[in-house]
N, C-alpha and C positions, 0 to 999 in steps of 0.2 A: 090694832096698831097702825100708826101712820107710816107713811113711806120713809120718813126721817128715822123713826125708831127701827124700822127694818134695816135700813142702810147702816145705822150705827151698830146694831146687833150683828150684822154680817161682817162689818169691819172688825169688831172686837173678836168675833170667832176666828176670823182670818189671822189676826195678830196672835191669838192663843195657839192656833194651829202651827204657825210659823215658829213661834217660840218653842213649842214642844218638839217640832222637827229639828230645830237647831240644837236643842239639848241632846236629842238622840244622836245626831251626827257627832257632836263633841264627845259623847260617851263612847261611841264606836271608834272615834279617832284615838281616844285615850286607851281603849282596850288594845287596839292595833299597836300603838306605841309601846305599851307594856310587853306585848308578845314579842315584838322585834327586839326590844331591849333584853328580854330573857334569852332569846335565841343568840344574840350577840355575846352575852355573858357566857353562855354555855360553850360557844365556839372558842371564845378567848381562853376559857379554862382548858378546853381540849388541846388547843395549840400550845399553851404553856406547859401542860403535862407532857405533850410529845417532845417539846424542846428539852425539858428536864430529863426525860428518858434518854434522848439522843446525847445530851451532854454527859450523862452518867456512863453510857456505853463508850463514848469517846475517852472519857477520863480513865475508865478501866483498861481500855486498849493501850493508852499511853503508858499507864502504870505497868502493865505487863511487858511492854516493849522496854521500858527502862530497867525493869528487873532482869530481863533476859540479857540486855546488853551492858549491864553494870560491870565496870572494870575495877571497882575498888576505889576509884577517885570520885571526888565531888566537885562540881556537878558531873553526872555520868553522861556526858555527851561524847559524840564520836571524835571530836577534835582533841580529847584528852587521852585517847588510846595511844599506847606506846607500841611501836612496831619493832 
């Protein structure tokens, strides 16, 4: 082989190597993006579930308060009480 052929062969192998390395980096980035998206979705679901549970507990407490303080009038707020 002549020095030109060796130079051309080495340049082509370098290009192939860089392209392969670039594909691996893109693949790793895609995997990382999918992982973080999955983690974010799990956290959002967890937070939404916690908020739903808190709203349910609050609603139940308000309903119990209203039943306890109900004076036969509607709406059953304190300003409707007759002294």
